[in-house]
BAMAR-30694 format. One record per residue (C-alpha): residue in three letters; x, y, z. Coordinates in nm, 3 decimals. Example, Ala and Ser with C-alpha at 12.3 -4.5 7.8 and 13.67 -1.06 7.14 Angstrom:
<rs>
 residu       X       Y       Z
    ALA   1.230  -0.450   0.780
    SER   1.367  -0.106   0.714
</rs>
This chain:
<rs>
 residu       X       Y       Z
    MET  -0.003   0.006   0.000
    SER   0.127   0.348  -0.090
    PHE  -0.007   0.698  -0.092
    ILE  -0.016   0.834  -0.446
    PRO   0.021   1.212  -0.435
    VAL  -0.237   1.402  -0.640
    LYS  -0.059   1.506  -0.963
    GLY  -0.210   1.626  -1.292
    ARG  -0.548   1.717  -1.150
    LYS  -0.699   1.903  -0.857
    ALA  -0.724   1.712  -0.529
    ARG  -1.084   1.628  -0.428
    VAL  -1.135   1.757  -0.076
    LEU  -1.437   1.728   0.144
    VAL  -1.455   1.975   0.438
    PHE  -1.677   1.918   0.745
    GLY  -1.715   2.220   0.963
    SER  -1.753   2.554   0.782
    GLY  -1.736   2.805   1.062
    GLY  -1.443   3.045   1.083
    VAL  -1.152   2.799   1.071
    GLY  -1.317   2.548   0.828
    THR  -1.421   2.815   0.577
    MET  -1.075   2.984   0.573
    ALA  -0.914   2.638   0.521
    ALA  -1.161   2.567   0.235
    TYR  -1.087   2.909   0.086
    ALA  -0.705   2.850   0.112
    LEU  -0.732   2.512  -0.048
    GLU  -0.921   2.636  -0.352
    LYS  -0.739   2.972  -0.376
    GLY  -0.407   2.786  -0.413
    GLY  -0.550   2.626  -0.736
    MET  -0.459   2.267  -0.642
    ALA  -0.790   2.151  -0.481
    GLU  -1.155   2.119  -0.565
    VAL  -1.356   2.163  -0.240
    THR  -1.685   2.033  -0.118
    THR  -1.811   2.182   0.196
    VAL  -2.071   2.031   0.428
    LEU  -2.271   2.303   0.588
    ARG  -2.538   2.303   0.859
    SER  -2.663   2.619   1.027
    ASN  -2.510   2.843   0.752
    PHE  -2.635   2.621   0.468
    LYS  -2.924   2.857   0.365
    ALA  -2.710   3.178   0.380
    VAL  -2.420   3.039   0.178
    THR  -2.634   2.868  -0.093
    GLU  -2.816   3.194  -0.137
    SER  -2.535   3.445  -0.138
    GLY  -2.205   3.273  -0.082
    PHE  -1.960   3.339   0.195
    LYS  -1.866   3.703   0.278
    ILE  -1.508   3.717   0.394
    ASN  -1.302   3.987   0.544
    SER  -0.954   3.862   0.581
    ILE  -0.628   3.998   0.726
    ASP  -0.453   3.765   0.481
    HIS  -0.668   3.792   0.157
    GLY  -0.831   4.119   0.179
    PRO  -1.173   4.270   0.254
    ASP  -1.524   4.221   0.095
    ILE  -1.453   3.885  -0.063
    SER  -1.753   3.702  -0.202
    TRP  -1.678   3.336  -0.249
    SER  -1.838   2.994  -0.277
    PRO  -1.666   2.653  -0.272
    THR  -1.702   2.429  -0.584
    HIS  -1.966   2.208  -0.426
    ILE  -2.191   2.260  -0.115
    ARG  -2.370   1.986   0.069
    ASN  -2.632   1.999   0.344
    ALA  -2.519   1.827   0.666
    ASN  -2.877   1.719   0.713
    ASP  -2.859   1.490   0.405
    GLU  -2.786   1.130   0.486
    ARG  -2.489   1.105   0.257
    HIS  -2.216   1.344   0.154
    CYS  -2.114   1.170  -0.169
    SER  -1.886   1.319  -0.432
    ASP  -2.035   1.406  -0.767
    ASN  -1.873   1.097  -0.915
    ALA  -1.920   0.802  -0.694
    SER  -1.634   0.614  -0.849
    GLN  -1.401   0.885  -0.747
    PRO  -1.364   0.898  -0.364
    TYR  -1.219   1.210  -0.200
    ASP  -0.835   1.241  -0.169
    PHE  -0.858   1.433   0.165
    ILE  -1.143   1.448   0.431
    VAL  -1.080   1.771   0.629
    VAL  -1.259   1.783   0.966
    ALA  -1.277   2.135   1.113
    THR  -1.577   2.090   1.337
    LYS  -1.564   2.130   1.715
    ASN  -1.427   1.825   1.888
    LEU  -1.692   1.741   2.149
    ALA  -1.571   1.421   2.296
    ASP  -1.847   1.412   2.563
    ILE  -2.123   1.457   2.303
    THR  -2.257   1.180   2.083
    PRO  -2.225   1.102   1.800
    GLY  -1.852   1.160   1.773
    VAL  -1.628   1.297   1.488
    ALA  -1.570   0.962   1.322
    SER  -1.952   0.924   1.257
    LEU  -1.941   1.212   1.018
    ILE  -1.744   1.032   0.759
    ASP  -1.932   0.813   0.517
    ARG  -1.730   0.514   0.420
    ASP  -1.865   0.527   0.069
    VAL  -1.676   0.843  -0.009
    ILE  -1.327   0.728   0.092
    SER  -1.077   0.478  -0.045
    ASP  -0.792   0.303   0.144
    THR  -0.556   0.593   0.064
    THR  -0.797   0.882   0.153
    ALA  -0.625   1.089   0.407
    ILE  -0.823   1.220   0.706
    VAL  -0.707   1.565   0.815
    LEU  -0.805   1.691   1.161
    LEU  -0.799   2.075   1.193
    GLN  -0.905   2.065   1.559
    ASN  -0.798   2.174   1.895
    GLY  -0.686   1.965   2.183
    LEU  -0.487   1.655   2.287
    ASN  -0.531   1.295   2.177
    ILE  -0.794   1.383   1.926
    GLU  -0.646   1.145   1.668
    ARG  -0.696   0.820   1.847
    PRO  -1.070   0.768   1.795
    ILE  -1.015   0.834   1.410
    VAL  -0.751   0.576   1.392
    ASP  -0.975   0.334   1.576
    ALA  -1.253   0.392   1.332
    PHE  -1.036   0.409   1.018
    PRO  -0.736   0.183   1.100
    TYR  -0.597   0.170   0.747
    ASN  -0.629   0.527   0.639
    PRO  -0.353   0.796   0.682
    VAL  -0.445   1.044   0.956
    ILE  -0.295   1.391   0.933
    SER  -0.295   1.611   1.250
    GLY  -0.331   1.976   1.174
    VAL  -0.285   2.261   1.427
    PRO  -0.433   2.582   1.311
    TYR  -0.308   2.911   1.440
    ILE  -0.587   3.143   1.315
    GLY  -0.842   3.390   1.444
    ALA  -1.161   3.373   1.239
    ILE  -1.513   3.440   1.358
    GLU  -1.841   3.356   1.171
    SER  -2.114   3.607   1.258
    PRO  -2.373   3.620   1.122
    PRO  -2.406   3.282   0.931
    GLY  -2.197   3.293   0.614
    THR  -1.994   3.605   0.715
    ILE  -1.632   3.539   0.821
    ASN  -1.413   3.797   0.994
    HIS  -1.055   3.667   0.971
    VAL  -0.837   3.874   1.212
    ASN  -0.518   3.670   1.270
    HIS  -0.276   3.529   1.021
    ASP  -0.340   3.175   0.896
    GLU  -0.061   2.949   0.999
    LEU  -0.119   2.571   0.980
    ILE   0.112   2.303   1.116
    ILE   0.081   1.967   0.946
    SER   0.204   1.642   1.082
    PRO   0.147   1.268   1.014
    PHE  -0.005   1.081   1.308
    ARG   0.157   0.754   1.387
    ASN  -0.057   0.460   1.302
    ASP   0.096   0.117   1.355
    ASN  -0.158  -0.042   1.116
    ILE   0.007   0.123   0.813
    PRO   0.358   0.211   0.695
    CYS   0.486   0.541   0.832
    LYS   0.573   0.661   0.486
    LEU   0.205   0.637   0.384
    SER   0.109   0.902   0.648
    GLU   0.423   1.105   0.583
    ASP   0.364   1.125   0.209
    ALA  -0.013   1.214   0.261
    ALA   0.086   1.492   0.502
    MET   0.353   1.635   0.270
    ASN   0.110   1.628  -0.027
    PHE  -0.162   1.822   0.179
    GLN   0.104   2.067   0.300
    GLU   0.193   2.130  -0.059
    ILE  -0.167   2.186  -0.168
    TYR  -0.266   2.415   0.128
    GLY   0.069   2.601   0.113
    SER   0.022   2.682  -0.254
    CYS  -0.228   2.960  -0.144
    PRO  -0.063   3.306  -0.130
    ASN  -0.039   3.471   0.206
    VAL  -0.078   3.162   0.420
    THR   0.179   2.968   0.610
    CYS   0.167   2.587   0.605
    ILE   0.450   2.400   0.776
    TYR   0.522   2.026   0.775
    GLU   0.655   1.874   1.090
    ARG   0.732   1.505   1.145
    SER   0.591   1.501   1.503
    VAL   0.272   1.677   1.605
    GLU   0.338   1.674   1.978
    LYS   0.523   2.001   2.022
    ALA   0.271   2.189   1.806
    ARG  -0.024   2.053   2.002
    TRP   0.127   2.134   2.345
    ARG   0.216   2.481   2.214
    LYS  -0.137   2.536   2.109
    LEU  -0.259   2.424   2.441
    LEU  -0.064   2.703   2.600
    TYR  -0.327   2.937   2.453
    ASN  -0.636   2.709   2.450
    ALA  -0.605   2.578   2.799
    SER  -0.559   2.926   2.936
    TYR  -0.707   3.211   2.725
    ASN  -0.969   3.013   2.543
    THR  -1.095   2.848   2.856
    ILE  -1.080   3.150   3.090
    ALA  -1.235   3.376   2.833
    ALA  -1.534   3.135   2.820
    ILE  -1.572   3.130   3.195
    LEU  -1.542   3.511   3.243
    GLY  -1.720   3.627   2.917
    MET  -1.434   3.846   2.832
    ASP  -1.216   3.902   2.519
    THR  -0.844   3.864   2.547
    SER  -0.771   4.236   2.519
    ARG  -0.972   4.319   2.833
    MET  -0.808   4.028   3.013
    ARG  -0.466   4.168   2.931
    ALA  -0.576   4.516   3.027
    SER  -0.676   4.379   3.378
    GLU  -0.320   4.251   3.434
    PHE  -0.430   4.049   3.733
    ILE  -0.624   3.800   3.522
    ILE  -0.304   3.729   3.340
    ASP  -0.087   3.718   3.651
    ASP  -0.332   3.506   3.867
    LEU  -0.505   3.290   3.600
    VAL  -0.366   3.285   3.256
    ARG   0.006   3.253   3.331
    PRO  -0.032   2.990   3.598
    ALA  -0.245   2.779   3.369
    MET   0.024   2.815   3.101
    LYS   0.300   2.711   3.350
    GLU   0.099   2.394   3.435
    ILE   0.071   2.314   3.064
    GLN   0.441   2.373   3.030
    ALA   0.520   2.133   3.320
    THR   0.284   1.873   3.192
    ALA   0.431   1.879   2.835
    ARG   0.769   1.836   2.960
    GLN   0.684   1.541   3.191
    VAL   0.441   1.354   2.954
    SER   0.600   1.420   2.611
    GLY   0.953   1.558   2.667
    VAL   0.837   1.882   2.505
    HIS   1.004   2.191   2.630
    LEU   0.798   2.509   2.609
    THR   1.011   2.801   2.725
    ASP   0.926   3.087   2.962
    ASP   0.980   3.327   2.677
    LEU   0.736   3.138   2.465
    ILE   0.480   3.172   2.741
    GLU   0.524   3.552   2.739
    THR   0.496   3.549   2.353
    VAL   0.162   3.364   2.362
    ILE   0.030   3.595   2.629
    ARG   0.079   3.888   2.381
    GLN   0.008   3.698   2.061
    ASP  -0.341   3.831   1.985
    ASN  -0.383   4.158   1.798
    TYR  -0.471   4.381   2.095
    LYS  -0.694   4.608   1.882
    ALA  -0.901   4.314   1.771
    PHE  -1.045   4.253   2.115
    PHE  -1.052   3.890   2.009
    ARG  -1.318   3.656   2.152
    PRO  -1.167   3.307   2.140
    SER  -1.366   3.014   1.997
    MET  -1.492   2.876   2.331
    LEU  -1.632   3.208   2.421
    GLN  -1.795   3.233   2.077
    ASP  -1.959   2.902   2.148
    ILE  -2.084   3.026   2.486
    ASP  -2.220   3.342   2.328
    LYS  -2.426   3.119   2.093
    GLY  -2.532   2.870   2.347
    LYS  -2.332   2.598   2.184
    HIS  -2.141   2.306   2.334
    ILE  -1.778   2.374   2.414
    GLU  -1.465   2.161   2.366
    VAL  -1.403   2.071   2.732
    GLU  -1.249   1.733   2.724
    ASN  -0.982   1.764   2.455
    ILE  -0.873   2.106   2.544
    ILE  -0.863   2.081   2.924
    GLY  -0.970   1.738   3.029
    GLU  -0.707   1.546   2.845
    PRO  -0.411   1.763   2.966
    VAL  -0.546   1.726   3.328
    ARG  -0.572   1.349   3.299
    GLU  -0.230   1.324   3.136
    ALA  -0.089   1.536   3.422
    GLU  -0.242   1.327   3.689
    LYS  -0.096   1.005   3.531
    ALA   0.248   1.166   3.517
    GLY   0.225   1.307   3.882
    VAL   0.217   1.673   3.771
    GLU   0.022   1.909   3.997
    THR  -0.236   2.128   3.804
    PRO  -0.442   2.316   4.052
    THR  -0.539   2.596   3.825
    LEU  -0.626   2.372   3.530
    ARG  -0.829   2.156   3.763
    VAL  -1.049   2.450   3.876
    ILE  -1.086   2.564   3.505
    TYR  -1.184   2.209   3.403
    SER  -1.458   2.197   3.676
    LEU  -1.605   2.535   3.575
    LEU  -1.615   2.444   3.210
    LYS  -1.781   2.111   3.293
    ALA  -2.043   2.303   3.488
    LEU  -2.102   2.541   3.189
    GLN  -2.132   2.241   2.960
    PHE  -2.378   2.081   3.199
    LYS  -2.591   2.393   3.183
    ILE  -2.604   2.376   2.808
    LYS  -2.700   2.003   2.815
    ILE  -2.986   2.073   3.045
    VAL  -3.117   2.353   2.809
    GLU  -3.081   2.117   2.509
    GLY  -3.260   1.829   2.690
    LEU  -2.946   1.608   2.686
    VAL  -2.955   1.591   3.071
    GLU  -3.275   1.547   3.270
    VAL  -3.264   1.687   3.629
    PRO  -3.501   1.477   3.839
    ALA  -3.786   1.647   4.019
    SER  -3.700   1.437   4.331
    GLY  -3.348   1.392   4.458
    GLU  -3.404   1.074   4.648
    LYS  -3.162   0.874   4.429
    LEU  -2.907   1.154   4.398
    LYS  -2.581   1.175   4.592
    TYR  -2.662   1.537   4.706
    GLY  -3.036   1.525   4.655
    ILE  -3.154   1.467   5.010
    SER  -3.193   1.777   5.230
    ARG  -3.030   1.777   5.573
    THR  -3.105   1.971   5.886
    ARG  -2.813   2.174   6.030
    GLY  -2.544   1.954   6.178
    GLY  -2.358   2.007   6.506
</rs>
């Protein structure tokens, strides 16, 4: 078995998740001229089919009207390519990774639209996100993508892209297939994505450092912004939010990365990440955007997995643990509103359901 790089034609790419990150990825893939993209849309399907995407981009310019080559409705049972005999070369997943919500990411992918060499590209946040995909598709190359980009969709179909698009691409180790298969697929995707002007796409052989580096931001700014309901610029203006919450969370990620994966994240890098957002943008990280919209948040892969890995390695993470508990509480509220959790009228069978009189 070998991966055959796409040559002499445009790569057929299916993109799940066309919010800010997914839309800018789809745009970059087609803008580079080496891919033909099919996007699967849900809440923005009506707006985009009627008027296309409206994009204001720090990389590509203002007032862009654009539509991908093909659009599919996520509510359709199947997301087949136009020619069923030609499966997709790449399946790009840019949805939220909601490990505590069923169905999972793997269920999105219809096996009828892939071949043995279709590569699955995960443009998602968090730690250990690749494992369920390898379990579900053990003989397909899995590419781990770590996007550094600030892009917000509001209203549906309108994308405000405020931070430069930089994508780190790495093959994910899969013992079921030769390493070269995954490496070749990742390098081919890097070539296709990187052909777009004004974006940065970097191939790295190991994804671990890139994922831990991204967690410096996501396990601190992203999570704390969601809890406080505050953009990163106002957090920085307060100073104490950085000193008492953001930096301590980053230091705990730093210690966990070193102990678990041998990844060294420097103190200087922490100070850079603290200041990385464009201050004038008053940026609202993705988890805060989800809270604003009443959507589920990426609790487990962004904060739960680092906490669990730290516990196994004997690393103390008091700040991350409090953040994790608060985010689980926010997620619980959303599940109640959506009817995913039923709160019993009687507390007789609950641990804390029976009232007690004042003790001595």
